C-alpha positions as CSV (number, residue, x, y, z in Angstrom):
1,M,-41.1,9.6,-82.0
2,A,-43.1,8.9,-78.9
3,R,-41.2,7.3,-76.0
4,K,-42.5,4.2,-74.4
5,T,-42.9,4.8,-70.8
6,T,-41.7,2.0,-68.5
7,K,-43.5,1.8,-65.2
8,R,-41.2,0.9,-62.4
9,T,-42.4,-1.7,-60.0
10,S,-42.0,-0.9,-56.4
11,Y,-41.0,-3.9,-54.3
12,S,-41.9,-3.9,-50.6
13,R,-39.2,-4.8,-48.1
14,K,-39.5,-6.9,-45.0
15,P,-39.7,-4.7,-41.9
16,Q,-36.2,-4.3,-40.4
17,P,-35.6,-3.7,-36.7
18,S,-35.1,-0.1,-35.8
19,R,-31.5,0.7,-35.2
20,S,-32.5,3.4,-32.8
21,L,-34.6,0.9,-30.8
22,F,-31.6,-1.5,-30.7
23,G,-29.4,1.3,-29.5
24,R,-31.9,2.2,-26.8
25,V,-32.0,-1.4,-25.6
26,I,-28.2,-1.6,-25.4
27,R,-28.0,1.7,-23.5
28,F,-30.6,0.5,-21.1
29,V,-28.8,-2.8,-20.4
30,V,-25.5,-0.9,-19.9
31,F,-27.1,1.7,-17.6
32,S,-28.8,-1.1,-15.6
33,F,-25.6,-2.9,-15.1
34,L,-23.7,0.2,-14.0
35,A,-26.5,1.1,-11.6
36,L,-26.5,-2.4,-10.1
37,L,-22.7,-2.3,-9.8
38,F,-22.9,1.1,-8.0
39,I,-25.6,-0.1,-5.6
40,G,-23.7,-3.2,-4.9
41,T,-20.6,-1.2,-4.2
42,I,-22.4,1.1,-1.8
43,Y,-23.9,-1.9,0.0
44,H,-20.6,-3.7,0.2
45,Y,-18.9,-0.6,1.7
46,R,-21.9,0.5,3.8
47,A,-20.1,0.2,7.1
48,G,-17.1,2.2,5.8
49,L,-19.3,4.9,4.3
50,A,-21.3,5.2,7.5
51,Y,-18.2,5.6,9.6
52,Y,-16.5,7.9,7.0
53,L,-19.4,10.2,6.9
54,G,-19.7,10.3,10.7
55,F,-23.0,8.6,11.0
56,K,-21.6,6.5,13.8
57,T,-20.3,9.4,15.9
58,D,-22.1,11.6,18.3
59,K,-21.3,14.7,16.3
60,V,-21.7,16.0,12.8
61,L,-18.3,16.1,11.0
62,D,-17.5,19.2,9.1
63,E,-15.4,19.1,5.9
64,D,-12.1,19.5,7.7
65,E,-12.8,16.7,10.2
66,V,-13.9,14.4,7.4
67,G,-10.6,15.2,5.7
68,K,-8.8,13.7,8.7
69,H,-10.3,10.3,8.0
70,L,-8.9,7.9,5.5
71,S,-9.7,9.2,2.1
72,D,-10.9,5.9,0.7
73,V,-13.8,4.1,2.5
74,R,-12.2,0.8,1.3
75,N,-9.5,1.4,3.9
76,I,-12.1,1.5,6.7
77,R,-13.4,-1.9,5.5
78,V,-9.8,-3.3,5.4
79,L,-9.2,-2.2,9.0
80,E,-12.5,-3.7,10.1
81,N,-11.6,-7.0,8.3
82,H,-8.4,-7.2,10.4
83,K,-9.5,-6.8,13.9
84,G,-7.0,-8.3,16.2
85,K,-4.1,-7.6,13.8
86,V,-1.6,-4.8,14.5
87,V,-1.8,-1.5,12.7
88,G,1.3,0.6,11.9
89,I,2.7,3.3,9.6
90,D,5.9,4.0,7.6
91,V,7.5,7.4,7.2
92,S,10.3,9.2,5.5
93,E,11.4,12.8,5.0
94,F,8.4,13.1,2.6
95,Q,6.1,13.3,5.6
96,G,8.0,16.4,6.9
97,K,8.6,16.8,10.6
98,V,6.4,14.4,12.5
99,D,5.0,15.4,15.9
100,W,5.4,12.0,17.5
101,E,3.5,12.9,20.7
102,E,0.4,13.2,18.5
103,V,0.9,10.0,16.6
104,E,-1.4,7.7,18.6
105,I,-4.7,6.8,17.0
106,L,-5.6,6.3,13.4
107,D,-9.2,7.3,12.5
108,E,-10.0,7.7,16.2
109,K,-10.2,4.0,16.6
110,Y,-7.0,2.1,15.6
111,P,-3.9,2.5,17.7
112,V,-0.6,3.0,15.8
113,Q,1.7,0.3,17.4
114,F,4.6,0.2,15.0
115,V,6.4,2.4,12.5
116,F,9.0,1.7,9.8
117,I,11.3,4.6,9.2
118,R,13.4,5.2,6.1
119,A,17.0,5.4,7.0
120,T,19.0,5.4,3.8
121,A,18.7,5.3,0.0
122,G,21.3,4.0,-2.4
123,N,25.0,4.2,-1.4
124,D,25.1,7.9,-0.4
125,R,21.7,9.2,0.9
126,V,20.7,9.4,4.6
127,D,17.0,10.4,5.0
128,R,17.0,13.9,6.4
129,Q,14.4,13.1,9.0
130,F,15.7,9.7,10.0
131,K,17.4,10.6,13.3
132,R,14.5,12.7,14.4
133,N,12.0,10.0,13.5
134,W,14.1,7.2,15.0
135,E,14.4,9.0,18.4
136,G,10.8,10.3,18.4
137,A,9.3,6.9,17.9
138,K,11.4,5.4,20.7
139,E,10.5,8.3,23.1
140,N,6.8,7.8,22.5
141,K,6.9,4.0,22.9
142,I,6.1,3.1,19.3
143,M,7.8,0.0,18.1
144,R,10.2,1.0,15.4
145,G,12.1,-0.5,12.4
146,A,14.4,1.0,9.8
147,Y,14.4,0.4,6.0
148,H,16.8,1.0,3.2
149,Y,15.6,2.1,-0.3
150,Y,17.6,0.0,-2.7
151,R,18.9,1.5,-6.0
152,P,19.5,-1.4,-8.4
153,N,22.3,0.4,-10.4
154,E,24.5,1.1,-7.4
155,N,26.9,-1.1,-5.5
156,S,25.1,-3.4,-3.1
157,I,27.9,-3.7,-0.5
158,E,28.2,0.1,-0.4
159,Q,24.5,0.4,0.2
160,A,24.6,-2.2,3.0
161,D,27.6,-0.3,4.6
162,L,25.7,2.9,4.6
163,F,22.6,1.4,6.2
164,I,24.8,-0.3,8.9
165,K,26.6,2.9,9.6
166,T,23.4,4.8,10.0
167,V,21.1,2.4,11.9
168,K,21.9,1.3,15.4
169,L,19.3,-1.3,16.3
170,Q,18.4,-1.9,19.9
171,K,16.5,-4.6,21.8
172,G,12.8,-4.4,20.9
173,D,13.4,-2.9,17.4
174,L,12.0,-4.6,14.3
175,P,14.3,-6.3,11.9
176,P,15.9,-4.2,9.1
177,V,14.0,-3.9,5.8
178,L,15.2,-3.9,2.2
179,D,12.9,-1.9,0.0
180,I,13.2,-3.0,-3.6
181,E,10.8,-1.5,-6.2
182,K,12.6,-0.9,-9.5
183,L,14.4,-3.0,-12.1
184,P,18.0,-2.2,-13.2
185,K,18.5,-0.2,-16.4
186,N,21.8,-1.6,-17.7
187,Q,22.2,-5.0,-16.1
188,P,20.5,-8.3,-16.3
189,L,18.0,-9.4,-13.7
190,D,20.4,-12.1,-12.4
191,S,22.8,-9.3,-11.5
192,L,20.1,-7.5,-9.5
193,K,19.2,-10.6,-7.5
194,K,22.9,-11.2,-6.7
195,G,23.1,-7.6,-5.4
196,L,20.1,-8.0,-3.3
197,K,21.4,-11.2,-1.8
198,R,24.8,-9.6,-1.0
199,W,22.9,-6.7,0.8
200,L,20.7,-9.1,2.7
201,T,23.6,-11.4,3.7
202,K,25.8,-8.6,5.0
203,V,23.1,-6.9,6.9
204,E,22.0,-10.2,8.5
205,K,25.5,-11.0,9.5
206,H,25.9,-7.6,11.2
207,Y,22.6,-7.4,13.1
208,Q,22.3,-11.2,13.7
209,V,18.7,-11.1,12.4
210,R,17.3,-11.9,9.0
211,P,16.0,-8.8,7.2
212,I,12.5,-8.4,5.8
213,I,12.0,-7.6,2.1
214,Y,9.5,-4.9,1.0
215,S,8.1,-4.7,-2.5
216,G,4.9,-4.4,-4.6
217,E,2.8,-7.5,-5.0
218,R,3.5,-7.8,-8.8
219,Y,7.3,-7.3,-8.3
220,Y,7.2,-9.8,-5.5
221,S,5.3,-12.4,-7.6
222,D,7.4,-11.9,-10.8
223,F,10.9,-11.5,-9.5
224,L,11.3,-12.4,-5.8
225,K,8.9,-15.0,-4.5
226,E,10.8,-18.1,-5.8
227,E,14.4,-17.2,-5.2
228,F,13.9,-15.3,-1.9
229,G,11.4,-17.7,-0.4
230,E,13.4,-18.0,2.9
231,Y,12.7,-14.3,3.6
232,L,9.6,-12.7,5.1
233,F,7.9,-10.2,3.0
234,W,6.2,-6.8,3.5
235,I,3.9,-6.3,0.4
236,A,2.4,-3.1,-1.0
237,N,-1.0,-3.4,-2.7
238,Y,-3.5,-0.6,-2.8
239,N,-5.9,-2.3,-5.2
240,F,-9.6,-1.4,-4.6
241,Y,-10.6,-5.1,-4.8
242,R,-8.0,-6.4,-2.3
243,E,-9.4,-6.4,1.2
244,K,-7.5,-9.1,3.1
245,I,-3.9,-9.9,3.8
246,E,-2.4,-13.0,2.2
247,D,-1.3,-15.8,4.6
248,D,2.3,-15.6,3.4
249,W,2.7,-11.8,3.8
250,L,4.2,-10.6,7.1
251,F,3.1,-7.0,6.6
252,W,0.6,-5.5,4.1
253,Q,0.9,-1.8,3.1
254,F,-2.7,-1.3,2.0
255,T,-2.9,2.4,1.5
256,E,-0.7,5.4,1.0
257,K,-3.4,8.0,1.6
258,A,-4.1,8.1,5.3
259,S,-4.4,11.1,7.5
260,L,-3.0,11.0,11.0
261,P,-2.7,13.5,13.8
262,G,0.9,14.6,14.1
263,I,1.7,14.1,10.4
264,K,0.9,16.9,8.0
265,H,1.1,14.9,4.8
266,R,-0.5,11.7,3.7
267,V,1.0,8.6,5.2
268,D,1.2,4.8,4.4
269,V,-0.7,2.4,6.7
270,N,0.3,-1.2,7.2
271,I,-1.2,-4.3,8.8
272,Y,0.9,-6.9,10.6
273,N,-0.3,-10.5,10.0
274,G,-0.6,-11.3,13.7
275,D,-1.3,-9.8,17.2
276,I,1.0,-7.6,19.3
277,E,2.6,-10.6,21.1
278,Q,3.6,-12.2,17.8
279,L,5.0,-8.9,16.5
280,Q,7.1,-8.5,19.7
281,F,8.4,-12.1,19.1
282,I,10.1,-11.1,15.8
283,T,11.9,-8.0,17.3
284,V,15.7,-7.8,17.9
285,E,16.8,-9.4,21.2
């Protein structure tokens, strides 16, 4: 029996946008945005780049010389934004043996006028380079201060006793510093705060000067700002987008990656929120 052939009707569809064209448009938009962001960043940091690459010097910097400059051009801009403020560093045994006679100028332009030196950590550790650094800074007329690295899970009074035993402050030295960066493992936050206050109280009573608290900006905002508002703070923040010190910060540690004559390893750089006369005003009498 013959089959009846059914003719299929072909229906035309409305033209659809090409997916490949849509993808190309998206890629173009993204690329354009990134290009503008890059150009904007270069323009924003143009002064720092010029300085960093040696365009403002009378000589062409070779690779080794460039390496002696701050590794991040943002840092140049930060320093330029704080003309009139005092620049200093902080050191510990991690910087090795510092040649204090060479520690004078940062990036060939910014005098190093103060240094914070790690003295102790926890209830049993004296920094191996403390004595050498403490005496070296004094001999080379760099204003000095000592700090204690606080371990949350160790007795706070024992930590204070170790610091007091190790550090003999003299007239013209900066106030003692409590460095707190970590949270306790097996104790509540209230217990940590009580321990910090015991350390601060004992050290203040001994030296007759109120200590400074060092911490990261997030730690400071989340755990310390409200309950320790009577203290002055030294804040660490290396964020690429932060370029100015806050009004309520006494010191700002803005980088941990500076190179400085006399120090073999990278070193932290800090800005004091005032001029040299104001810095001298807060020293031990």
